[in-house]
C-alpha positions in Angstrom: -125.2 -33.5 -130.8 -128.5 -34.8 -129.4 -128.8 -38.0 -127.3 -131.4 -39.5 -125.0 -129.8 -40.7 -121.9 -130.7 -42.4 -118.6 -128.3 -43.0 -115.7 -129.9 -46.2 -114.7 -128.8 -49.4 -116.5 -131.8 -50.8 -118.4 -132.5 -54.3 -119.7 -133.0 -54.4 -123.5 -136.6 -54.3 -124.3 -138.0 -57.1 -126.3 -138.7 -54.8 -129.2 -135.1 -53.7 -129.2 -133.8 -57.2 -129.3 -136.1 -58.1 -132.2 -135.5 -55.0 -134.3 -131.7 -55.5 -134.3 -131.8 -58.9 -135.9 -133.2 -58.6 -139.3 -131.6 -58.5 -142.7 -132.8 -57.2 -146.1 -134.8 -60.1 -147.4 -133.5 -62.0 -150.5 -135.6 -64.7 -152.1 -138.2 -66.1 -149.8 -138.5 -69.8 -149.4 -141.9 -71.2 -150.0 -143.8 -74.2 -148.7 -142.4 -74.0 -145.2 -144.6 -75.5 -142.5 -145.1 -73.4 -139.4 -143.5 -75.8 -136.9 -140.1 -77.0 -135.9 -138.1 -78.6 -138.8 -138.2 -82.3 -139.1 -135.2 -84.5 -138.8 -135.2 -85.0 -142.5 -135.2 -81.2 -143.1 -132.4 -80.7 -140.6 -130.3 -83.5 -142.2 -130.8 -81.9 -145.6 -129.7 -78.5 -144.2 -126.6 -80.1 -142.8 -125.4 -81.2 -146.3 -123.0 -78.2 -146.9 -121.0 -79.3 -143.9 -121.1 -77.2 -140.7 -118.0 -77.6 -138.6 -114.7 -75.9 -137.7 -113.2 -75.4 -141.1 -109.9 -73.9 -140.3 -107.2 -74.2 -137.5 -106.2 -71.7 -134.9 -109.4 -71.0 -133.0 -109.6 -71.4 -129.2 -111.3 -74.4 -127.7 -114.2 -72.1 -126.6 -114.6 -70.7 -130.1 -114.6 -74.2 -131.6 -117.2 -75.3 -129.1 -119.3 -72.4 -130.1 -119.1 -73.3 -133.7 -120.2 -76.8 -133.1 -123.0 -75.7 -130.8 -124.3 -73.4 -133.6 -123.9 -76.2 -136.1 -126.0 -78.5 -133.9 -129.0 -76.3 -134.7 -128.9 -76.6 -138.5 -132.4 -77.0 -139.8 -134.1 -75.2 -136.9 -136.4 -72.4 -138.0 -135.3 -68.8 -138.2 -138.0 -67.1 -136.1 -138.0 -63.4 -135.4 -137.1 -62.9 -131.7 -136.3 -66.6 -131.2 -133.7 -67.5 -128.7 -134.3 -64.6 -126.3 -136.1 -66.4 -123.5 -135.0 -66.5 -119.9 -132.4 -69.1 -120.8 -130.4 -69.6 -124.0 -132.2 -71.9 -126.5 -134.8 -72.0 -129.2 -138.1 -70.2 -128.5 -141.3 -69.3 -130.4 -140.9 -66.0 -132.3 -143.0 -63.0 -133.1 -144.4 -61.4 -136.2 -142.0 -58.8 -137.7 -144.4 -56.1 -139.0 -142.0 -55.3 -141.8 -141.7 -58.9 -143.1 -144.8 -60.9 -144.3 -142.7 -64.1 -144.2 -142.7 -63.8 -140.4 -146.4 -64.3 -140.1 -145.9 -68.0 -139.0 -143.0 -67.2 -136.6 -145.2 -67.3 -133.5 -145.8 -71.0 -134.3 -142.1 -71.8 -135.2 -139.6 -72.8 -132.5 -136.2 -71.4 -133.4 -133.7 -68.6 -133.3 -133.1 -65.2 -134.8 -129.4 -64.3 -135.6 -128.5 -63.1 -132.1 -130.5 -65.8 -130.4 -128.3 -68.4 -132.2 -125.1 -66.6 -131.3 -126.3 -66.4 -127.7 -127.0 -70.1 -127.6 -123.7 -71.1 -129.2 -121.5 -69.2 -126.7 -123.7 -70.2 -123.8 -123.1 -73.8 -124.7 -119.4 -73.2 -125.2 -118.7 -71.3 -122.0 -121.4 -72.6 -119.6 -122.5 -68.9 -119.1 -125.0 -66.7 -120.7 -122.3 -64.2 -121.8 -124.0 -62.9 -125.0 -127.6 -62.3 -124.0 -129.0 -59.4 -126.0 -129.3 -58.3 -129.6 -126.7 -58.3 -132.4 -125.5 -54.8 -131.6 -124.9 -55.5 -127.9 -123.0 -58.8 -128.9 -120.8 -56.9 -131.3 -119.9 -54.4 -128.6 -119.8 -56.9 -125.7 -117.1 -56.6 -123.0 -116.2 -60.2 -123.9 -114.8 -59.0 -127.2 -111.0 -59.6 -127.3 -110.3 -58.5 -130.9 -111.9 -56.5 -133.7 -111.5 -56.7 -137.5 -112.6 -54.1 -140.0 -114.7 -54.8 -143.1 -111.6 -53.9 -145.2 -109.7 -56.8 -143.6 -112.1 -59.4 -145.1 -111.8 -62.9 -143.8 -108.0 -63.0 -143.8 -107.5 -62.6 -140.1 -110.7 -64.4 -139.0 -110.8 -67.7 -137.1 -113.7 -70.1 -136.6 -116.0 -68.8 -133.9 -115.5 -65.1 -134.8 -118.7 -63.2 -135.1 -119.3 -61.4 -138.5 -121.6 -58.4 -138.4 -123.7 -56.2 -140.7 -125.0 -52.8 -140.0 -124.1 -49.1 -140.0 -124.6 -45.8 -138.1 -127.9 -47.1 -136.7 -126.2 -50.2 -135.2 -125.6 -53.8 -136.0 -128.7 -55.6 -137.3 -127.3 -59.1 -138.3 -124.6 -61.4 -136.9 -123.3 -64.8 -137.9 -120.7 -67.3 -136.7 -117.7 -67.7 -138.9 -116.6 -71.3 -139.7 -113.5 -70.8 -141.7 -112.9 -71.4 -145.4 -115.2 -68.5 -146.4 -118.3 -70.1 -144.7 -120.5 -69.1 -141.8 -123.5 -70.4 -140.0 -126.4 -68.1 -139.4 -130.1 -67.7 -138.6 -130.8 -65.4 -141.6 -134.4 -64.5 -142.1 -138.0 -65.6 -141.7 -139.1 -68.5 -143.9 -135.6 -70.1 -143.7 -133.8 -72.4 -141.3 -130.4 -72.1 -139.6 -128.0 -72.6 -142.5 -124.4 -72.6 -143.7 -123.8 -69.7 -146.1 -120.9 -68.2 -148.0 -119.7 -65.1 -146.3 -121.0 -61.8 -147.6 -118.4 -59.1 -147.5 -120.3 -56.5 -149.6 -123.2 -54.3 -148.8 -123.2 -53.1 -145.2 -120.8 -55.7 -143.8 -119.3 -54.0 -140.8 -116.5 -56.3 -139.7 -116.0 -59.0 -137.1 -115.2 -59.6 -133.5 -113.6 -62.4 -131.5 -115.1 -63.5 -128.2 -113.3 -64.6 -125.1 -114.6 -67.0 -122.5 -114.4 -64.6 -119.7 -114.9 -60.8 -119.2 -112.4 -58.7 -121.1 -110.0 -57.6 -118.4 -109.1 -54.5 -120.3 -112.8 -53.4 -120.2 -112.3 -51.4 -117.0 -114.9 -48.7 -117.4 -118.5 -48.5 -118.4 -120.4 -46.1 -120.5 -124.0 -45.1 -119.5 -127.0 -43.9 -121.3 -128.3 -44.8 -124.8 -127.3 -43.9 -128.3 -123.9 -42.5 -127.2 -121.6 -41.7 -130.1 -117.8 -41.8 -130.2 -115.8 -39.5 -132.5 -112.6 -39.5 -134.5 -111.3 -36.5 -132.5 -112.2 -35.2 -129.0 -114.9 -33.0 -130.4 -118.6 -33.5 -131.1 -118.1 -31.8 -134.5 -115.6 -34.4 -135.7 -116.7 -37.5 -137.6 -118.7 -40.2 -135.7 -117.2 -43.6 -135.3 -119.6 -45.9 -133.5 -122.7 -45.7 -131.3 -123.2 -47.4 -127.9 -126.9 -48.3 -127.8 -126.7 -49.0 -124.1 -124.2 -49.3 -121.2 -121.0 -50.9 -122.5 -117.7 -52.0 -120.9 -114.8 -50.2 -122.5 -111.0 -50.0 -122.3 -109.7 -46.4 -121.8 -106.0 -45.8 -122.5 -105.8 -42.1 -121.6 -107.8 -38.9 -121.2 -107.3 -35.3 -122.1 -108.9 -31.8 -121.8 -110.4 -30.8 -125.2 -113.8 -29.5 -126.3 -116.2 -28.4 -123.5 -119.4 -30.5 -123.8 -122.7 -29.7 -122.1 -125.3 -32.5 -122.1 -128.0 -33.9 -119.9 -127.2 -31.5 -117.1 -123.5 -32.1 -117.1 -120.6 -29.9 -118.2 -117.1 -31.4 -118.9 -114.1 -30.8 -121.1 -112.5 -34.2 -120.4 -112.4 -36.8 -123.2 -111.2 -40.4 -123.1 -109.5 -42.4 -125.8 -110.9 -45.9 -126.6 -108.2 -47.9 -128.3 -110.5 -50.8 -129.3 -112.6 -48.4 -131.3 -109.9 -45.9 -132.2 -112.2 -43.2 -131.1 -112.9 -40.6 -128.4 -115.8 -40.2 -126.0 -116.6 -37.4 -123.7 -116.2 -38.3 -120.0 -119.7 -37.2 -119.4 -120.8 -40.6 -120.6 -118.2 -42.7 -118.7 -119.4 -43.8 -115.3 -117.2 -42.2 -112.6 -115.8 -38.8 -111.8 -115.4 -36.0 -114.4 -111.7 -36.7 -114.5 -111.2 -40.5 -114.2 -109.1 -41.8 -111.4 -106.0 -43.9 -112.4 -106.2 -43.0 -116.2 -103.1 -41.2 -117.5 -103.2 -38.0 -119.5 -102.8 -38.5 -123.2 -99.5 -37.3 -124.6 
């Protein structure tokens, strides 16, 4: 197992924020002017109907849906929405996508910028600053749903995510009734789309208004993998790209791990991920205080 780690917490670099919010392009839209969408364009984009389309969501989630829907017709712009405060910003050129060449002149959002704005408006706090991957693994997540569960358990305001072993690269706000609102790709505007459950759809998360009280420890370092069993040779489950708040239900002695100058045989179980992580990458002592031993 090979990782690059740093004890100090680090702010996501701009490049990291940008790279984690792109999807595989589909048909590119033509004739788009490199400036903020006009009122007529936004009105046309609103035609599919962007609103809370199913019952059961929290007031916070419903407010987030409506905040995202308020931005229909705003440009997708690579890196947009990641300024000092939540809200539309001018973007940058994505070197992998020629359609982004005008993004520095377009005021708008990328996928995670839109999600950040929606939940900032809903909660009054900037709780989801960062890229799509950090939002998917936020300490504000109160429930997780696998790709295999489809949309059955989802409620409006849940965040649908796409990605794989290298992290989450796209995220959207579920509306209900098989619809979502997203900032999808350069050359398009914030739009309502049918949900896409194929390809690399990874699952969904539900966001709470405050910090997840069960998230009582923090990982450290970057690109830290969890495993199916308390062993580095077992299958990988997910990767924490940076420090992440996690719930730990118990710990046990298992495989001895040596990494980054540390040596420890203690592993912790993360129930939210159904996975194990070596205690080397949990902030605290080698054997965590107050955490019971796994049966």
